[in-house]
Structure formats: structure tokens, C-alpha cells
DRENVEXDREN-864015 format. One record per residue (C-alpha): residue in three letters; x, y, z. Coordinates in nm, 4 decimals. Layout:
SITE  type        c1        c2        c3
SITE   Ala         X         Y         Z
...
This chain:
SITE  type        c1        c2        c3
SITE   Met   10.1069   11.5445   11.9005
SITE   Ser    9.9915   11.6001   12.2547
SITE   Val   10.2364   11.5515   12.5374
SITE   Val    9.9431   11.4906   12.7668
SITE   Gly    9.8713   11.1697   12.5813
SITE   Asn    9.4981   11.1644   12.6414
SITE   Lys    9.1956   11.2548   12.4328
SITE   Arg    9.1414   11.5893   12.6087
SITE   Gly    9.5054   11.6945   12.5519
SITE   Phe    9.4820   11.5968   12.1868
SITE   Ile    9.1639   11.8050   12.1448
SITE   Val    9.3248   12.1060   12.3148
SITE   Asp    9.6310   12.0792   12.0893
SITE   Gly    9.4027   12.0472   11.7860
SITE   Ile    9.2136   12.3625   11.8824
SITE   Ile    9.5405   12.5504   11.9369
SITE   Val    9.6700   12.4428   11.5952
SITE   Ala    9.3389   12.5423   11.4302
SITE   Val    9.3557   12.8886   11.5896
SITE   Leu    9.7204   12.9236   11.4811
SITE   Leu    9.6267   12.8340   11.1230
SITE   Leu    9.3389   13.0829   11.1254
SITE   Leu    9.5733   13.3565   11.2523
SITE   Ser    9.8259   13.2588   10.9868
SITE   Trp    9.5658   13.2824   10.7103
SITE   Leu    9.4352   13.6194   10.8278
SITE   Phe    9.7829   13.7673   10.8672
SITE   Leu    9.9256   13.6369   10.5397
SITE   Ala    9.6155   13.7219   10.3345
SITE   Trp    9.6425   14.0789   10.4642
SITE   Asn   10.0205   14.1052   10.4325
SITE   Ala   10.0802   13.9206   10.1027
SITE   Thr   10.0254   14.2157    9.8730
SITE   Arg   10.0574   14.5009   10.1196
SITE   Arg   10.4140   14.5659   10.0034
SITE   Leu   10.5369   14.4877    9.6545
SITE   Asp   10.9022   14.4829    9.5572
SITE   Phe   10.8765   14.4986    9.1797
SITE   Phe   11.2412   14.4082    9.1286
SITE   Asp   11.2581   14.0726    9.3084
SITE   Met   10.8925   13.9777    9.3304
SITE   Ser   10.8239   14.0344    8.9627
SITE   Ala   11.1285   13.8309    8.8594
SITE   Phe   11.0203   13.5358    9.0767
SITE   Leu   10.6585   13.5586    8.9641
SITE   Asp   10.7603   13.5858    8.5987
SITE   Ala   10.9915   13.2859    8.6232
SITE   Gly   10.7251   13.0829    8.8080
SITE   Tyr   10.4708   13.1838    8.5455
SITE   Arg   10.7050   13.0740    8.2683
SITE   Val   10.7393   12.7283    8.4277
SITE   Tyr   10.3604   12.7216    8.4755
SITE   Thr   10.3150   12.7814    8.1021
SITE   Gly   10.5563   12.5021    8.0091
SITE   Gln   10.8891   12.6780    7.9660
SITE   Ile   11.2028   12.5184    8.1065
SITE   Pro   11.4433   12.7242    8.3188
SITE   Tyr   11.7953   12.7796    8.1813
SITE   Arg   11.6819   12.6612    7.8382
SITE   Asp   11.3888   12.8896    7.7594
SITE   Phe   11.4749   13.1747    7.9950
SITE   Tyr   11.7558   13.2944    8.2189
SITE   Tyr   11.7258   13.2466    8.5934
SITE   Thr   11.9971   13.2870    8.8573
SITE   Ala   11.8921   13.0373    9.1263
SITE   Gly   11.7823   12.6760    9.1510
SITE   Pro   11.4689   12.5545    8.9734
SITE   Val   11.2805   12.4000    9.2695
SITE   His   11.1564   12.7429    9.3774
SITE   Leu   11.0019   12.7980    9.0350
SITE   Tyr   10.8326   12.4594    9.0311
SITE   Met   10.6878   12.5324    9.3761
SITE   His   10.5455   12.8563    9.2319
SITE   Ala   10.4108   12.6716    8.9294
SITE   Phe   10.2422   12.4110    9.1508
SITE   Phe   10.0286   12.6786    9.3174
SITE   Phe    9.9639   12.8490    8.9820
SITE   His    9.8348   12.5157    8.8489
SITE   Met    9.6050   12.4869    9.1482
SITE   Leu    9.4685   12.8438    9.1570
SITE   Gly    9.5782   13.0124    8.8356
SITE   Phe    9.8218   13.2986    8.8020
SITE   Thr    9.6483   13.5021    9.0730
SITE   Arg    9.7021   13.6707    9.4071
SITE   Asn    9.5259   13.3703    9.5621
SITE   Ala    9.8023   13.1404    9.4375
SITE   Val   10.0666   13.3632    9.5992
SITE   Val    9.8726   13.3747    9.9279
SITE   Ala    9.8148   12.9983    9.9189
SITE   His   10.1867   12.9362    9.8583
SITE   Val   10.2951   13.1389   10.1600
SITE   Phe   10.0058   13.0107   10.3727
SITE   Val   10.0694   12.6409   10.3056
SITE   Leu   10.4443   12.6620   10.3693
SITE   Ser   10.4067   12.8912   10.6692
SITE   Ser   10.1363   12.6676   10.8163
SITE   Ile   10.3462   12.3541   10.7805
SITE   Val   10.6468   12.5228   10.9415
SITE   Thr   10.4318   12.6718   11.2208
SITE   Val   10.2679   12.3371   11.2995
SITE   Met   10.6087   12.1644   11.2969
SITE   Ala   10.7436   12.4282   11.5377
SITE   Tyr   10.4440   12.3788   11.7663
SITE   Ile   10.4792   11.9991   11.7631
SITE   Val   10.8536   12.0074   11.8354
SITE   Ala   10.8074   12.2680   12.1105
SITE   Arg   10.5113   12.0763   12.2553
SITE   Thr   10.7196   11.7602   12.2894
SITE   Arg   10.9766   11.9559   12.4901
SITE   Phe   10.7955   12.2421   12.6662
SITE   Gly   10.4604   12.3296   12.8151
SITE   Cys   10.1584   12.4531   12.6275
SITE   Cys   10.2152   12.8289   12.6775
SITE   Leu   10.5775   12.8253   12.5604
SITE   Ser   10.4810   12.6067   12.2649
SITE   Ile   10.2148   12.8590   12.1618
SITE   Phe   10.4733   13.1383   12.1892
SITE   Val   10.7204   12.9449   11.9703
SITE   Ala   10.4484   12.8778   11.7130
SITE   Leu   10.3375   13.2434   11.7092
SITE   Ala   10.6981   13.3605   11.6717
SITE   Thr   10.7372   13.1191   11.3812
SITE   Leu   10.4096   13.2270   11.2238
SITE   Phe   10.5025   13.5957   11.2218
SITE   Ser   10.8702   13.5559   11.1363
SITE   Tyr   10.8774   13.2882   10.8657
SITE   Tyr   10.6882   13.4835   10.6003
SITE   Gly   10.5974   13.7827   10.8141
SITE   Pro   10.8412   14.0524   10.7014
SITE   Val   10.7616   14.0047   10.3318
SITE   Ser   10.4741   13.7662   10.2681
SITE   His   10.5829   13.6605    9.9232
SITE   Pro   10.7195   13.3216    9.8104
SITE   Trp   11.0922   13.3912    9.8335
SITE   Tyr   11.3474   13.1309    9.7437
SITE   Asp   11.5058   13.1737   10.0880
SITE   Gln   11.1939   13.0535   10.2721
SITE   Asn   11.1359   12.7801   10.0149
SITE   Ala   11.4927   12.6575   10.0657
SITE   Trp   11.4605   12.6725   10.4452
SITE   Phe   11.1296   12.4876   10.4209
SITE   Trp   11.3103   12.1755   10.2989
SITE   Ile   11.5796   12.2037   10.5669
SITE   Leu   11.3109   12.2414   10.8351
SITE   Ile   11.1316   11.9316   10.7027
SITE   Ala   11.4564   11.7359   10.7487
SITE   Val   11.5144   11.8805   11.0972
SITE   Phe   11.1563   11.8010   11.1989
SITE   Tyr   11.1885   11.4451   11.0733
SITE   Leu   11.5192   11.3922   11.2531
SITE   Leu   11.3983   11.5503   11.5793
SITE   Leu   11.1001   11.3184   11.6007
SITE   Leu   11.3041   11.0019   11.5536
SITE   Pro   11.3420   10.7991   11.8716
SITE   Glu   11.6857   10.8082   12.0342
SITE   Lys   11.7580   10.4466   11.9457
SITE   Val   11.6745   10.3456   11.5921
SITE   Ser   11.7601   10.0457   11.3810
SITE   Ser   12.0215   10.0739   11.1097
SITE   Gly   11.7443   10.0644   10.8477
SITE   Ala   11.5618   10.3560   11.0144
SITE   Ala   11.8889   10.5488   11.0384
SITE   Leu   11.9524   10.4878   10.6690
SITE   Ser   11.6023   10.6052   10.5743
SITE   Ala   11.6461   10.9142   10.7947
SITE   Gly   11.9712   10.9899   10.6153
SITE   Ile   11.8038   10.9481   10.2768
SITE   Val   11.5119   11.1768   10.3724
SITE   Ala   11.7512   11.4393   10.5109
SITE   Gly   11.9707   11.4125   10.2004
SITE   Ile   11.6757   11.4585    9.9640
SITE   Cys   11.5582   11.7596   10.1651
SITE   Val   11.9072   11.9148   10.1556
SITE   Ala   11.9238   11.8583    9.7790
SITE   Leu   11.5823   12.0229    9.7314
SITE   Ser   11.6948   12.3119    9.9504
SITE   Phe   12.0153   12.3508    9.7499
SITE   Leu   11.8118   12.3494    9.4297
SITE   Cys   11.5959   12.6320    9.5682
SITE   Lys   11.8867   12.8477    9.6820
SITE   Ser   12.2394   12.7133    9.6982
SITE   Asn   12.3757   12.9046    9.9986
SITE   Val   12.0832   12.7938   10.2184
SITE   Gly   12.1183   12.4349   10.0993
SITE   Val   12.4914   12.4283   10.1722
SITE   Phe   12.4458   12.5796   10.5182
SITE   Gly   12.1527   12.3511   10.5974
SITE   Gly   12.3453   12.0462   10.4812
SITE   Leu   12.6423   12.1378   10.6975
SITE   Ala   12.4168   12.2039   10.9962
SITE   Leu   12.2398   11.8684   10.9564
């Protein structure tokens, strides 16, 4: 992860990432239920709860977007129950992964201070405005996984590595599309 390439640089980057994750947890735990939009949030939570209890979307209940978002909800409900903690964990885990990816990509291209700024901007903007598991952020999560994977590939790769990169990116685009179709289409075109 460290551009410095030595043990000290790796430790510094590790400390920075740990502080970023602590800030992320504190911010999202505070912000997750500060504002509730009963129209959208309740529909997403209800649909995720239905999947958590064993119902199947489009067969047992009506839902207007792709099912991956609901199964992501259900995953955290299985881990922590149908609680506020599951909602906070969902946004924290995804936001943390995206923030760490942003830091790593920025750190491979810029200095430490600019990389911290990029990571902080990501931390507060990814789930910051409404800290609730939206299908938009879940769809973008998969696109960002593909972008991260492709950005860290070396410039010259074998045909087998290029094929595997294409498969990983394709799976991520499909998962994004199955969260929210317009994000998946745009992400696929951009990739």
C-alpha cells in the first residue's frame, strides 16, 4: 500500500487508514439515524427484511429495482439482526472499503497529504449526505471495486490476466446493474 516501500512507510499508512476508519465509524454511527426518510428508507428496509425472513423478491413481494441491494441488506440483518446496528454496519463496511480503496489509489499517485484529503472527501461524501444503505451507493460500490481492480493492474499484463480482469469487471458491472440499472449501465459504459 505504501509508496515509500519500507516498513516505516507501511506503518504510517496503516495508522492513517486506522484513523480514517475510526472517523468513518464515528461519523456514520452518529449520522445513520439522524435523518429518516420514511418513504424510501422504510421501503428499502422492509424489502431487505422480507429477504432476510426468506421471501423472494418479485415473487413474494413487489420491488422496483434489482435484487442485489436487498440481499446486501439481508446479509447485514443475518449478521446483526433487524436493528439499527445492522444499518450502521452496512454503511460503515461499504464506506470503509471505498474510503480505503480511494486512499490506496491516491497514495500510489500522490503524496500523503493529498491522499488523506481524497480519503476524507470520499469518507464524507460516499454515505455522508444520507447515511442509509441506498441502492445507488450499493450499485456504485460494485463499479468502484472494478475500477480499483483495474487501476491496480500493471500496465503490461498477460492475456490470461487481461481476461480475468475483464471477467472481474464484468461480474462487478452485472452486480451493479442488479442493484440499480441506471448506475450499472453507466458504470459498464465508463469501464
